[in-house]
N, C-alpha and C positions, 0 to 999 in steps of 0.2 A: 858152958852157958851159951857161947857164941854159936856152937854147933847146933844146939837146940833151936835157937832163933832162925838159923839158916833153914833147918828142916821144916819149921813152922811156916816160914815165908815161902819156901818152895811148895809146900802143900797147899797154901792159900792161893798162890799163883796158878798151880795146876788145876785146882778146883774151879777157879774163876775162868780159866781158859776153856775147860770142858763145858761149863755152863754157857759161856758166850757162844761157843760153837754150836751147842744144842739149840740155843735161842735163835741164832742166825739161820740155822737149817729150818726151823719151824716157821719163821717168817717168810723164807723163800718159797716154801711149799704152799703158802696161802695166796699165791699170786692169782689175781682174777683172770677169768677167761676173757679173751678179747671179743667184743661184739663183731659178728659177721664171720667168726672163725668156725671151724668144724664143731667145736664144743658149744657154741652159741650162734647158730645160724640165723640169718635174717629171713623173714617170710613176708610175702605180700598180703595186702588187705584182702584181695580176692581169694587167696588160699585159705586164710582164716575164716572168711565168710562161708566158703564152700564146706568147711569142716565143722563150723560152729552154728551157723544160722539155719533156722528152719523156714521153709517157704510156706506161705499160706495159700492153699489151693481151694477153689470153689468147684464142687462137683454137682451137676444137675442130677435129678433122680434118674436112675437107670444107667448111668455112666459107671465105668470101673476104673480104679486107679491100681495099676499093676507095678509093683516095685521090683528093683533089682536086689541082689544079695546084700543084706546089711541095711536096707532102707528102713527108716524109722517113720512110723505114722501115728499121729494122735488125732482122733476125731474130736472136734471142738463143738460142733452143733449139728443137729440133724441125726438121721439114723442110717447106719451102714451094716452090711453083713460081710463076713469073711469070704474070701475066695481061696480055696485050697487046691492042691494037686494030689496025685496018687502018693507022693512022697511025704505029705503032711500039710499042716495048716500054718497059720500065723502064730508067732510066739507073743502071747500077752504077758509081758514081763511084769506088769503091775500086779496081776493076779496069779501069775505063775502057772498058766495053762496054755494048751494048744487050741486055737480057734479053727474049727473046720467050716466048710461051706454051709451057709445058712445060719451059723452062729452070729448073734448080734455083736458087733464091734463096740465095746463099751466106750462111752465118752470119757475123755481125759485119761485113758489108759495108754501106756506106751506099747505099741505093736511093732514087732520087728519081722521083716521078711528074711527068713534064713537062707533061701537059695534063689537063684535067678531062674525060676522055672514057672512063672506065671501066677504067683500068689499076690494077693492084694485085698482090696475091698470093693464092694458094689454099693453105690448110693441108693437106698430105698426111698429117701426123700432128698431134697436139695440139702447139701451140707457143706461145711467148711472143715478142712483138715489141715494140720501142720505136718510137713513132710521134710525129712532130711535124707538126702541120697537121691539116686537116680530112679525115675519112674516114668510111666507113660499113662495117658488117659485114653480109654477106648470107649 
């Protein structure tokens, strides 16, 4: 009888030890990443603004807005037409089509300049656009 109690006590202690080791390892693995470390870097407001904020640009009739690769354009008011190159036009991701020169740039559609090769929009009337990315007005 004493031998059975000893085996039972040893089994219970062994099981409790394994459980406590497993629990301790699980808690240690859940350590939070330190702010400012490689896992959670700090960024400046100007960096976030450059990546997240769209600039509002007013274009008079006849002016062109030429974007760099990845520039996003949204026509908010007025009328504009696409400016393309021999390699293609603007990507209208709202409608899922390619806008070529002379095509109307629809209002409130997201237009993306796929390459840095002179693509953009021409204002046929005075207009306001929202732009994210690098661009120049000609």
